[in-house]
Every structure is written in C-alpha cells, then in structure tokens.
Jmol script that loads the backbone (N, CA, C; Angstrom):
load data "model"
ATOM      1  N   MET A   1     -33.999 -11.567 -20.355  1.00  0.00           N
ATOM      2  CA  MET A   1     -32.741 -10.439 -20.256  1.00  0.00           C
ATOM      3  C   MET A   1     -33.403  -9.458 -21.034  1.00  0.00           C
ATOM      4  N   ALA A   2     -33.159  -8.156 -20.365  1.00  0.00           N
ATOM      5  CA  ALA A   2     -33.239  -7.035 -21.206  1.00  0.00           C
ATOM      6  C   ALA A   2     -31.758  -6.737 -21.943  1.00  0.00           C
ATOM      7  N   ALA A   3     -32.292  -6.499 -22.993  1.00  0.00           N
ATOM      8  CA  ALA A   3     -31.140  -6.353 -24.325  1.00  0.00           C
ATOM      9  C   ALA A   3     -31.334  -5.073 -24.716  1.00  0.00           C
ATOM     10  N   THR A   4     -29.907  -4.200 -25.506  1.00  0.00           N
ATOM     11  CA  THR A   4     -30.339  -3.510 -26.341  1.00  0.00           C
ATOM     12  C   THR A   4     -30.249  -3.955 -27.607  1.00  0.00           C
ATOM     13  N   GLN A   5     -30.222  -3.424 -28.968  1.00  0.00           N
ATOM     14  CA  GLN A   5     -30.457  -3.490 -30.532  1.00  0.00           C
ATOM     15  C   GLN A   5     -28.788  -2.727 -30.657  1.00  0.00           C
ATOM     16  N   THR A   6     -28.153  -3.504 -31.268  1.00  0.00           N
ATOM     17  CA  THR A   6     -27.000  -3.181 -32.065  1.00  0.00           C
ATOM     18  C   THR A   6     -26.760  -2.579 -33.422  1.00  0.00           C
ATOM     19  N   SER A   7     -26.146  -2.027 -34.229  1.00  0.00           N
ATOM     20  CA  SER A   7     -26.410  -1.679 -35.305  1.00  0.00           C
ATOM     21  C   SER A   7     -26.035  -2.339 -36.357  1.00  0.00           C
ATOM     22  N   GLU A   8     -25.397  -3.840 -36.078  1.00  0.00           N
ATOM     23  CA  GLU A   8     -25.000  -5.283 -36.549  1.00  0.00           C
ATOM     24  C   GLU A   8     -26.033  -5.506 -36.444  1.00  0.00           C
ATOM     25  N   GLY A   9     -27.659  -5.493 -35.762  1.00  0.00           N
ATOM     26  CA  GLY A   9     -28.687  -6.116 -35.512  1.00  0.00           C
ATOM     27  C   GLY A   9     -28.686  -7.519 -34.352  1.00  0.00           C
ATOM     28  N   SER A  10     -27.496  -7.556 -33.770  1.00  0.00           N
ATOM     29  CA  SER A  10     -27.378  -8.413 -32.441  1.00  0.00           C
ATOM     30  C   SER A  10     -28.086  -7.539 -31.328  1.00  0.00           C
ATOM     31  N   GLU A  11     -28.358  -8.574 -30.113  1.00  0.00           N
ATOM     32  CA  GLU A  11     -28.206  -7.626 -29.177  1.00  0.00           C
ATOM     33  C   GLU A  11     -27.593  -7.818 -27.834  1.00  0.00           C
ATOM     34  N   ARG A  12     -27.376  -6.565 -27.368  1.00  0.00           N
ATOM     35  CA  ARG A  12     -26.105  -5.969 -26.439  1.00  0.00           C
ATOM     36  C   ARG A  12     -26.722  -6.329 -25.368  1.00  0.00           C
ATOM     37  N   VAL A  13     -26.482  -7.144 -24.142  1.00  0.00           N
ATOM     38  CA  VAL A  13     -27.072  -7.304 -22.931  1.00  0.00           C
ATOM     39  C   VAL A  13     -26.135  -6.658 -21.886  1.00  0.00           C
ATOM     40  N   THR A  14     -27.062  -5.571 -21.109  1.00  0.00           N
ATOM     41  CA  THR A  14     -25.698  -4.586 -20.343  1.00  0.00           C
ATOM     42  C   THR A  14     -25.544  -5.322 -19.219  1.00  0.00           C
ATOM     43  N   LYS A  15     -24.501  -4.646 -18.280  1.00  0.00           N
ATOM     44  CA  LYS A  15     -24.080  -5.417 -17.007  1.00  0.00           C
ATOM     45  C   LYS A  15     -24.955  -5.530 -16.301  1.00  0.00           C
ATOM     46  N   ARG A  16     -25.878  -4.681 -16.065  1.00  0.00           N
ATOM     47  CA  ARG A  16     -27.095  -4.473 -15.022  1.00  0.00           C
ATOM     48  C   ARG A  16     -28.121  -5.172 -15.149  1.00  0.00           C
ATOM     49  N   ALA A  17     -28.303  -5.936 -16.301  1.00  0.00           N
ATOM     50  CA  ALA A  17     -29.119  -7.206 -16.879  1.00  0.00           C
ATOM     51  C   ALA A  17     -29.114  -8.734 -16.451  1.00  0.00           C
ATOM     52  N   PHE A  18     -27.311  -8.396 -17.059  1.00  0.00           N
ATOM     53  CA  PHE A  18     -26.522  -9.534 -16.527  1.00  0.00           C
ATOM     54  C   PHE A  18     -26.450 -10.080 -15.286  1.00  0.00           C
ATOM     55  N   ILE A  19     -26.377  -9.057 -14.412  1.00  0.00           N
ATOM     56  CA  ILE A  19     -25.809  -9.560 -12.931  1.00  0.00           C
ATOM     57  C   ILE A  19     -27.326 -10.108 -12.374  1.00  0.00           C
ATOM     58  N   ALA A  20     -28.766  -9.000 -13.085  1.00  0.00           N
ATOM     59  CA  ALA A  20     -29.530  -9.384 -12.528  1.00  0.00           C
ATOM     60  C   ALA A  20     -30.865 -10.587 -12.703  1.00  0.00           C
ATOM     61  N   ALA A  21     -29.835 -11.370 -14.646  1.00  0.00           N
ATOM     62  CA  ALA A  21     -29.980 -12.785 -15.157  1.00  0.00           C
ATOM     63  C   ALA A  21     -29.773 -13.796 -14.086  1.00  0.00           C
ATOM     64  N   VAL A  22     -28.344 -13.180 -13.625  1.00  0.00           N
ATOM     65  CA  VAL A  22     -27.274 -14.153 -12.963  1.00  0.00           C
ATOM     66  C   VAL A  22     -28.094 -14.427 -11.198  1.00  0.00           C
ATOM     67  N   ALA A  23     -28.439 -13.270 -10.696  1.00  0.00           N
ATOM     68  CA  ALA A  23     -29.025 -13.664  -9.499  1.00  0.00           C
ATOM     69  C   ALA A  23     -30.267 -14.139  -9.653  1.00  0.00           C
ATOM     70  N   ARG A  24     -31.147 -14.143 -10.456  1.00  0.00           N
ATOM     71  CA  ARG A  24     -32.462 -14.977 -10.408  1.00  0.00           C
ATOM     72  C   ARG A  24     -32.066 -16.249 -10.463  1.00  0.00           C
ATOM     73  N   ARG A  25     -30.918 -16.330 -11.644  1.00  0.00           N
ATOM     74  CA  ARG A  25     -30.478 -17.832 -12.134  1.00  0.00           C
ATOM     75  C   ARG A  25     -29.909 -18.545 -10.499  1.00  0.00           C
ATOM     76  N   VAL A  26     -29.552 -18.132  -9.631  1.00  0.00           N
ATOM     77  CA  VAL A  26     -28.800 -18.517  -8.430  1.00  0.00           C
ATOM     78  C   VAL A  26     -29.515 -18.362  -7.142  1.00  0.00           C
ATOM     79  N   GLY A  27     -31.019 -17.008  -7.260  1.00  0.00           N
ATOM     80  CA  GLY A  27     -31.681 -16.980  -5.944  1.00  0.00           C
ATOM     81  C   GLY A  27     -30.226 -16.583  -5.245  1.00  0.00           C
ATOM     82  N   LEU A  28     -30.066 -15.409  -5.704  1.00  0.00           N
ATOM     83  CA  LEU A  28     -29.145 -14.453  -4.837  1.00  0.00           C
ATOM     84  C   LEU A  28     -29.374 -12.913  -4.713  1.00  0.00           C
ATOM     85  N   PRO A  29     -29.348 -11.930  -4.002  1.00  0.00           N
ATOM     86  CA  PRO A  29     -29.654 -11.008  -3.947  1.00  0.00           C
ATOM     87  C   PRO A  29     -28.192 -10.136  -5.195  1.00  0.00           C
ATOM     88  N   LYS A  30     -29.098  -9.404  -6.054  1.00  0.00           N
ATOM     89  CA  LYS A  30     -28.259  -8.994  -6.980  1.00  0.00           C
ATOM     90  C   LYS A  30     -27.029  -7.967  -6.563  1.00  0.00           C
ATOM     91  N   LYS A  31     -27.238  -7.438  -5.270  1.00  0.00           N
ATOM     92  CA  LYS A  31     -25.969  -6.924  -4.419  1.00  0.00           C
ATOM     93  C   LYS A  31     -25.126  -7.706  -4.656  1.00  0.00           C
ATOM     94  N   VAL A  32     -24.988  -8.720  -3.919  1.00  0.00           N
ATOM     95  CA  VAL A  32     -23.599 -10.095  -3.999  1.00  0.00           C
ATOM     96  C   VAL A  32     -23.805 -10.347  -4.847  1.00  0.00           C
ATOM     97  N   VAL A  33     -24.349 -10.973  -6.127  1.00  0.00           N
ATOM     98  CA  VAL A  33     -24.105 -10.729  -7.417  1.00  0.00           C
ATOM     99  C   VAL A  33     -23.070  -9.806  -8.369  1.00  0.00           C
ATOM    100  N   SER A  34     -23.436  -8.507  -7.616  1.00  0.00           N
ATOM    101  CA  SER A  34     -22.604  -8.205  -8.409  1.00  0.00           C
ATOM    102  C   SER A  34     -21.369  -7.245  -7.346  1.00  0.00           C
ATOM    103  N   ASP A  35     -21.397  -7.262  -6.410  1.00  0.00           N
ATOM    104  CA  ASP A  35     -19.824  -7.901  -5.538  1.00  0.00           C
ATOM    105  C   ASP A  35     -18.583  -8.743  -6.235  1.00  0.00           C
ATOM    106  N   ILE A  36     -19.987 -10.498  -6.564  1.00  0.00           N
ATOM    107  CA  ILE A  36     -18.683 -11.542  -7.050  1.00  0.00           C
ATOM    108  C   ILE A  36     -18.690 -10.816  -8.350  1.00  0.00           C
ATOM    109  N   TYR A  37     -19.398 -10.786  -8.991  1.00  0.00           N
ATOM    110  CA  TYR A  37     -19.077 -10.192 -10.838  1.00  0.00           C
ATOM    111  C   TYR A  37     -17.358  -9.274 -10.733  1.00  0.00           C
ATOM    112  N   ASP A  38     -17.544  -8.266  -9.863  1.00  0.00           N
ATOM    113  CA  ASP A  38     -16.697  -7.287  -9.440  1.00  0.00           C
ATOM    114  C   ASP A  38     -15.355  -7.890  -9.326  1.00  0.00           C
ATOM    115  N   ALA A  39     -15.530  -8.958  -8.383  1.00  0.00           N
ATOM    116  CA  ALA A  39     -14.117  -9.212  -7.401  1.00  0.00           C
ATOM    117  C   ALA A  39     -13.974 -10.628  -8.437  1.00  0.00           C
ATOM    118  N   ALA A  40     -14.530 -11.251  -9.515  1.00  0.00           N
ATOM    119  CA  ALA A  40     -14.157 -12.137 -10.286  1.00  0.00           C
ATOM    120  C   ALA A  40     -13.499 -11.510 -11.586  1.00  0.00           C
ATOM    121  N   ILE A  41     -13.819 -10.134 -11.865  1.00  0.00           N
ATOM    122  CA  ILE A  41     -13.745  -9.555 -12.984  1.00  0.00           C
ATOM    123  C   ILE A  41     -11.936  -9.026 -12.759  1.00  0.00           C
ATOM    124  N   ALA A  42     -12.471  -8.526 -11.374  1.00  0.00           N
ATOM    125  CA  ALA A  42     -10.808  -7.894 -10.847  1.00  0.00           C
ATOM    126  C   ALA A  42      -9.622  -8.590 -10.768  1.00  0.00           C
ATOM    127  N   GLU A  43     -10.191  -9.641 -10.518  1.00  0.00           N
ATOM    128  CA  GLU A  43      -9.075 -11.227 -10.235  1.00  0.00           C
ATOM    129  C   GLU A  43      -8.313 -11.061 -11.202  1.00  0.00           C
ATOM    130  N   LEU A  44      -9.148 -11.958 -12.300  1.00  0.00           N
ATOM    131  CA  LEU A  44      -8.890 -12.084 -13.759  1.00  0.00           C
ATOM    132  C   LEU A  44      -8.253 -11.210 -14.414  1.00  0.00           C
ATOM    133  N   MET A  45      -8.101  -9.763 -14.469  1.00  0.00           N
ATOM    134  CA  MET A  45      -7.612  -8.588 -14.738  1.00  0.00           C
ATOM    135  C   MET A  45      -5.953  -9.508 -14.028  1.00  0.00           C
ATOM    136  N   ASP A  46      -5.891  -9.138 -12.802  1.00  0.00           N
ATOM    137  CA  ASP A  46      -4.692  -9.455 -12.055  1.00  0.00           C
ATOM    138  C   ASP A  46      -3.779 -10.911 -12.452  1.00  0.00           C
ATOM    139  N   VAL A  47      -4.490 -11.431 -12.858  1.00  0.00           N
ATOM    140  CA  VAL A  47      -3.647 -12.867 -13.079  1.00  0.00           C
ATOM    141  C   VAL A  47      -3.481 -12.314 -14.862  1.00  0.00           C
ATOM    142  N   VAL A  48      -4.215 -11.912 -15.573  1.00  0.00           N
ATOM    143  CA  VAL A  48      -3.643 -11.273 -16.653  1.00  0.00           C
ATOM    144  C   VAL A  48      -2.391 -10.130 -16.677  1.00  0.00           C
ATOM    145  N   ARG A  49      -2.705  -9.453 -16.019  1.00  0.00           N
ATOM    146  CA  ARG A  49      -1.842  -8.645 -15.814  1.00  0.00           C
ATOM    147  C   ARG A  49      -0.427  -8.903 -15.592  1.00  0.00           C
ATOM    148  N   ARG A  50      -0.195 -10.390 -14.422  1.00  0.00           N
ATOM    149  CA  ARG A  50       0.741 -10.962 -14.091  1.00  0.00           C
ATOM    150  C   ARG A  50       1.312 -11.588 -15.134  1.00  0.00           C
ATOM    151  N   GLY A  51       0.667 -11.649 -16.050  1.00  0.00           N
ATOM    152  CA  GLY A  51       0.976 -12.875 -17.480  1.00  0.00           C
ATOM    153  C   GLY A  51       1.162 -13.811 -17.080  1.00  0.00           C
ATOM    154  N   ASP A  52       0.198 -14.030 -16.547  1.00  0.00           N
ATOM    155  CA  ASP A  52      -0.487 -15.513 -15.786  1.00  0.00           C
ATOM    156  C   ASP A  52      -1.634 -15.877 -17.234  1.00  0.00           C
ATOM    157  N   ARG A  53      -1.941 -17.037 -17.525  1.00  0.00           N
ATOM    158  CA  ARG A  53      -2.894 -17.394 -18.352  1.00  0.00           C
ATOM    159  C   ARG A  53      -4.070 -17.919 -17.125  1.00  0.00           C
ATOM    160  N   LEU A  54      -5.789 -17.144 -17.522  1.00  0.00           N
ATOM    161  CA  LEU A  54      -6.276 -17.871 -16.725  1.00  0.00           C
ATOM    162  C   LEU A  54      -7.401 -19.019 -17.716  1.00  0.00           C
ATOM    163  N   ILE A  55      -7.142 -20.357 -16.592  1.00  0.00           N
ATOM    164  CA  ILE A  55      -7.797 -21.271 -17.764  1.00  0.00           C
ATOM    165  C   ILE A  55      -9.283 -21.832 -16.779  1.00  0.00           C
ATOM    166  N   LEU A  56     -10.207 -21.459 -16.921  1.00  0.00           N
ATOM    167  CA  LEU A  56     -11.745 -21.859 -16.854  1.00  0.00           C
ATOM    168  C   LEU A  56     -12.078 -23.212 -17.234  1.00  0.00           C
ATOM    169  N   THR A  57     -11.365 -24.423 -16.756  1.00  0.00           N
ATOM    170  CA  THR A  57     -11.515 -25.456 -17.650  1.00  0.00           C
ATOM    171  C   THR A  57     -13.204 -26.004 -17.812  1.00  0.00           C
ATOM    172  N   GLY A  58     -13.631 -26.407 -19.262  1.00  0.00           N
ATOM    173  CA  GLY A  58     -14.819 -26.067 -20.036  1.00  0.00           C
ATOM    174  C   GLY A  58     -15.566 -24.743 -20.167  1.00  0.00           C
ATOM    175  N   PHE A  59     -14.873 -23.915 -20.164  1.00  0.00           N
ATOM    176  CA  PHE A  59     -15.489 -22.481 -20.612  1.00  0.00           C
ATOM    177  C   PHE A  59     -14.098 -22.365 -21.800  1.00  0.00           C
ATOM    178  N   GLY A  60     -13.017 -21.753 -21.049  1.00  0.00           N
ATOM    179  CA  GLY A  60     -12.082 -21.228 -22.022  1.00  0.00           C
ATOM    180  C   GLY A  60     -11.045 -20.604 -21.684  1.00  0.00           C
ATOM    181  N   SER A  61      -9.984 -19.942 -22.083  1.00  0.00           N
ATOM    182  CA  SER A  61      -8.915 -19.439 -21.372  1.00  0.00           C
ATOM    183  C   SER A  61      -8.687 -17.718 -21.419  1.00  0.00           C
ATOM    184  N   PHE A  62      -7.942 -16.964 -20.919  1.00  0.00           N
ATOM    185  CA  PHE A  62      -8.026 -15.437 -20.654  1.00  0.00           C
ATOM    186  C   PHE A  62      -6.364 -15.901 -20.823  1.00  0.00           C
ATOM    187  N   GLU A  63      -5.980 -14.631 -21.615  1.00  0.00           N
ATOM    188  CA  GLU A  63      -4.249 -14.362 -21.516  1.00  0.00           C
ATOM    189  C   GLU A  63      -4.097 -13.349 -22.303  1.00  0.00           C
ATOM    190  N   ARG A  64      -3.085 -12.398 -21.527  1.00  0.00           N
ATOM    191  CA  ARG A  64      -1.786 -11.131 -22.724  1.00  0.00           C
ATOM    192  C   ARG A  64      -1.433 -11.612 -23.458  1.00  0.00           C
ATOM    193  N   GLN A  65      -2.414 -10.590 -24.648  1.00  0.00           N
ATOM    194  CA  GLN A  65      -1.121 -11.159 -26.200  1.00  0.00           C
ATOM    195  C   GLN A  65      -0.610  -9.802 -26.835  1.00  0.00           C
ATOM    196  N   TRP A  66       0.505 -10.039 -26.374  1.00  0.00           N
ATOM    197  CA  TRP A  66       1.539  -8.668 -27.289  1.00  0.00           C
ATOM    198  C   TRP A  66       1.286  -8.682 -28.333  1.00  0.00           C
ATOM    199  N   HIS A  67       1.035  -7.108 -28.578  1.00  0.00           N
ATOM    200  CA  HIS A  67       1.318  -6.599 -30.262  1.00  0.00           C
ATOM    201  C   HIS A  67       2.133  -5.825 -30.552  1.00  0.00           C
ATOM    202  N   LYS A  68       3.436  -6.127 -31.689  1.00  0.00           N
ATOM    203  CA  LYS A  68       4.281  -4.912 -31.912  1.00  0.00           C
ATOM    204  C   LYS A  68       3.569  -3.734 -32.183  1.00  0.00           C
ATOM    205  N   GLY A  69       4.253  -2.728 -31.966  1.00  0.00           N
ATOM    206  CA  GLY A  69       4.299  -1.374 -32.547  1.00  0.00           C
ATOM    207  C   GLY A  69       4.260  -1.480 -34.124  1.00  0.00           C
ATOM    208  N   HIS A  70       3.792  -0.432 -34.675  1.00  0.00           N
ATOM    209  CA  HIS A  70       3.362  -0.300 -36.292  1.00  0.00           C
ATOM    210  C   HIS A  70       3.716   0.976 -36.611  1.00  0.00           C
ATOM    211  N   PRO A  71       4.060   1.315 -37.316  1.00  0.00           N
ATOM    212  CA  PRO A  71       3.264   2.843 -38.288  1.00  0.00           C
ATOM    213  C   PRO A  71       2.080   2.804 -38.636  1.00  0.00           C
ATOM    214  N   VAL A  72       1.516   3.945 -38.651  1.00  0.00           N
ATOM    215  CA  VAL A  72      -0.263   3.942 -38.654  1.00  0.00           C
ATOM    216  C   VAL A  72       0.113   4.257 -40.048  1.00  0.00           C
ATOM    217  N   ARG A  73      -1.148   3.913 -40.734  1.00  0.00           N
ATOM    218  CA  ARG A  73      -1.471   4.114 -41.909  1.00  0.00           C
ATOM    219  C   ARG A  73      -2.367   4.967 -42.424  1.00  0.00           C
ATOM    220  N   PHE A  74      -2.529   6.051 -43.332  1.00  0.00           N
ATOM    221  CA  PHE A  74      -2.927   6.883 -44.342  1.00  0.00           C
ATOM    222  C   PHE A  74      -3.058   7.989 -43.089  1.00  0.00           C
ATOM    223  N   THR A  75      -1.926   8.061 -42.721  1.00  0.00           N
ATOM    224  CA  THR A  75      -1.699   9.493 -41.931  1.00  0.00           C
ATOM    225  C   THR A  75      -1.383  10.603 -42.782  1.00  0.00           C
ATOM    226  N   LYS A  76      -1.410  12.016 -41.975  1.00  0.00           N
ATOM    227  CA  LYS A  76      -1.828  13.004 -42.727  1.00  0.00           C
ATOM    228  C   LYS A  76       0.357  13.385 -43.018  1.00  0.00           C
ATOM    229  N   GLY A  77       0.255  13.268 -41.621  1.00  0.00           N
ATOM    230  CA  GLY A  77       2.215  13.844 -40.996  1.00  0.00           C
ATOM    231  C   GLY A  77       2.700  12.068 -41.487  1.00  0.00           C
ATOM    232  N   GLY A  78       2.258  11.129 -41.843  1.00  0.00           N
ATOM    233  CA  GLY A  78       3.240   9.777 -41.945  1.00  0.00           C
ATOM    234  C   GLY A  78       4.492   9.722 -41.122  1.00  0.00           C
ATOM    235  N   GLU A  79       4.877  10.110 -40.540  1.00  0.00           N
ATOM    236  CA  GLU A  79       5.541   9.734 -39.040  1.00  0.00           C
ATOM    237  C   GLU A  79       4.983   8.840 -37.678  1.00  0.00           C
ATOM    238  N   ASP A  80       3.391   8.855 -37.796  1.00  0.00           N
ATOM    239  CA  ASP A  80       3.107   8.341 -36.655  1.00  0.00           C
ATOM    240  C   ASP A  80       3.506   7.006 -36.579  1.00  0.00           C
ATOM    241  N   LYS A  81       3.063   6.576 -35.186  1.00  0.00           N
ATOM    242  CA  LYS A  81       3.918   5.211 -34.711  1.00  0.00           C
ATOM    243  C   LYS A  81       2.907   4.616 -33.796  1.00  0.00           C
ATOM    244  N   VAL A  82       2.370   3.469 -33.840  1.00  0.00           N
ATOM    245  CA  VAL A  82       1.417   3.269 -32.253  1.00  0.00           C
ATOM    246  C   VAL A  82       2.668   2.138 -31.593  1.00  0.00           C
ATOM    247  N   ASP A  83       3.053   2.573 -30.314  1.00  0.00           N
ATOM    248  CA  ASP A  83       3.936   1.495 -29.570  1.00  0.00           C
ATOM    249  C   ASP A  83       3.262   0.296 -29.491  1.00  0.00           C
ATOM    250  N   ASP A  84       4.174  -0.436 -28.810  1.00  0.00           N
ATOM    251  CA  ASP A  84       3.763  -1.818 -28.783  1.00  0.00           C
ATOM    252  C   ASP A  84       2.579  -2.079 -27.683  1.00  0.00           C
ATOM    253  N   TYR A  85       1.785  -2.681 -27.954  1.00  0.00           N
ATOM    254  CA  TYR A  85       0.435  -2.853 -26.613  1.00  0.00           C
ATOM    255  C   TYR A  85       0.057  -4.205 -26.670  1.00  0.00           C
ATOM    256  N   SER A  86      -0.547  -4.120 -26.034  1.00  0.00           N
ATOM    257  CA  SER A  86      -0.845  -6.071 -25.142  1.00  0.00           C
ATOM    258  C   SER A  86      -2.897  -5.726 -25.371  1.00  0.00           C
ATOM    259  N   VAL A  87      -3.442  -7.135 -25.599  1.00  0.00           N
ATOM    260  CA  VAL A  87      -4.985  -7.395 -25.537  1.00  0.00           C
ATOM    261  C   VAL A  87      -4.899  -7.968 -24.883  1.00  0.00           C
ATOM    262  N   LEU A  88      -6.289  -8.313 -24.110  1.00  0.00           N
ATOM    263  CA  LEU A  88      -6.781  -9.705 -23.484  1.00  0.00           C
ATOM    264  C   LEU A  88      -7.258 -10.463 -24.811  1.00  0.00           C
ATOM    265  N   LYS A  89      -6.865 -11.939 -24.611  1.00  0.00           N
ATOM    266  CA  LYS A  89      -7.439 -12.660 -25.376  1.00  0.00           C
ATOM    267  C   LYS A  89      -8.164 -13.267 -24.895  1.00  0.00           C
ATOM    268  N   PHE A  90      -9.077 -14.371 -25.449  1.00  0.00           N
ATOM    269  CA  PHE A  90     -10.166 -14.946 -24.914  1.00  0.00           C
ATOM    270  C   PHE A  90      -9.591 -16.080 -25.953  1.00  0.00           C
ATOM    271  N   SER A  91      -9.988 -17.521 -25.340  1.00  0.00           N
ATOM    272  CA  SER A  91      -9.905 -18.879 -26.465  1.00  0.00           C
ATOM    273  C   SER A  91     -10.783 -19.231 -25.638  1.00  0.00           C
ATOM    274  N   ALA A  92     -12.112 -19.781 -26.477  1.00  0.00           N
ATOM    275  CA  ALA A  92     -13.015 -20.604 -25.896  1.00  0.00           C
ATOM    276  C   ALA A  92     -12.932 -22.291 -26.066  1.00  0.00           C
ATOM    277  N   THR A  93     -13.293 -23.181 -24.912  1.00  0.00           N
ATOM    278  CA  THR A  93     -13.169 -24.388 -25.274  1.00  0.00           C
ATOM    279  C   THR A  93     -14.256 -24.994 -26.635  1.00  0.00           C
ATOM    280  N   ARG A  94     -14.042 -26.182 -26.866  1.00  0.00           N
ATOM    281  CA  ARG A  94     -14.875 -26.556 -27.877  1.00  0.00           C
ATOM    282  C   ARG A  94     -16.447 -26.639 -27.929  1.00  0.00           C
ATOM    283  N   GLN A  95     -15.864 -27.908 -26.101  1.00  0.00           N
ATOM    284  CA  GLN A  95     -17.362 -27.773 -25.835  1.00  0.00           C
ATOM    285  C   GLN A  95     -17.924 -26.150 -25.414  1.00  0.00           C
ATOM    286  N   THR A  96     -17.540 -24.922 -25.236  1.00  0.00           N
ATOM    287  CA  THR A  96     -18.258 -23.637 -24.902  1.00  0.00           C
ATOM    288  C   THR A  96     -18.737 -23.238 -26.580  1.00  0.00           C
ATOM    289  N   ASN A  97     -17.612 -23.431 -27.587  1.00  0.00           N
ATOM    290  CA  ASN A  97     -18.333 -23.654 -28.684  1.00  0.00           C
ATOM    291  C   ASN A  97     -19.495 -24.056 -29.602  1.00  0.00           C
ATOM    292  N   GLN A  98     -19.489 -25.623 -28.752  1.00  0.00           N
ATOM    293  CA  GLN A  98     -20.483 -26.471 -29.245  1.00  0.00           C
ATOM    294  C   GLN A  98     -22.412 -25.834 -28.441  1.00  0.00           C
ATOM    295  N   ARG A  99     -21.726 -25.597 -27.579  1.00  0.00           N
ATOM    296  CA  ARG A  99     -22.644 -24.566 -26.107  1.00  0.00           C
ATOM    297  C   ARG A  99     -23.834 -23.881 -27.254  1.00  0.00           C
ATOM    298  N   ILE A 100     -23.235 -23.004 -27.620  1.00  0.00           N
ATOM    299  CA  ILE A 100     -23.664 -21.544 -27.610  1.00  0.00           C
ATOM    300  C   ILE A 100     -24.369 -22.028 -29.366  1.00  0.00           C
ATOM    301  N   GLY A 101     -23.903 -22.933 -30.194  1.00  0.00           N
ATOM    302  CA  GLY A 101     -24.945 -23.269 -31.105  1.00  0.00           C
ATOM    303  C   GLY A 101     -24.794 -22.532 -32.492  1.00  0.00           C
ATOM    304  N   ARG A 102     -25.334 -22.827 -33.451  1.00  0.00           N
ATOM    305  CA  ARG A 102     -25.221 -21.765 -34.630  1.00  0.00           C
ATOM    306  C   ARG A 102     -25.907 -20.720 -34.244  1.00  0.00           C
ATOM    307  N   PRO A 103     -25.624 -19.577 -35.581  1.00  0.00           N
ATOM    308  CA  PRO A 103     -26.175 -18.514 -35.650  1.00  0.00           C
ATOM    309  C   PRO A 103     -27.714 -18.440 -35.926  1.00  0.00           C
ATOM    310  N   ARG A 104     -28.264 -17.145 -35.108  1.00  0.00           N
ATOM    311  CA  ARG A 104     -29.442 -17.389 -35.352  1.00  0.00           C
ATOM    312  C   ARG A 104     -30.063 -17.037 -36.687  1.00  0.00           C
TER     313      ARG A 104
END
end "model"
wireframe off; spacefill off
backbone 0.3
color backbone group
C-alpha cells in the first residue's frame, strides 16, 4: 500500500491507496469499493449526528462526545471563548487493540 511519511516518522495512507488495497483484497473494482466507502462513512456520520452510538462488533464503537465551551488561554484580548462543541470518539475493542500488536 502506498504511503507518505509524516513528520512523526510514521506513514500516512491516503484514501485512494486504502480503497485500492481493499479493492485488491476483495477482488472488486476500485469504483465499487469507493462507492461503498463513501456510503459507509455517510451512514456512520448520520448515526453519530443523530446522537446514536455505532457499535461494530469485534472492532469498536463510534459516538459523539460533547465538550463544554471554555475561555481561550493565551490570547491577546483575553476575552475569547470556545463555544460548546462535539467530536467523533472511537473506542477500539480489546480484540482490535490486540490485533494491531506492538508499536514498530
């Protein structure tokens, strides 16, 4: 799989390279895999946006996590504030963490 080097020394795999690798693995055209990828990501986002938790058995779960707003530190004006916001949280299962193994 084609990858590019990051500043931390690890490799970054592009969406295009990932889709090509999956297509080779399952023997389907890249266009089909790309469409499935796009649909899967869109569905994941819809589930989380509704406030539901997506559980992929044996892999992990995705959910929206809310964060409370807070004053911004180290600003010149001193009055800046970050509003409440949410992030996408992924929690891997124990099996997934064991499958990825030790760091290189």
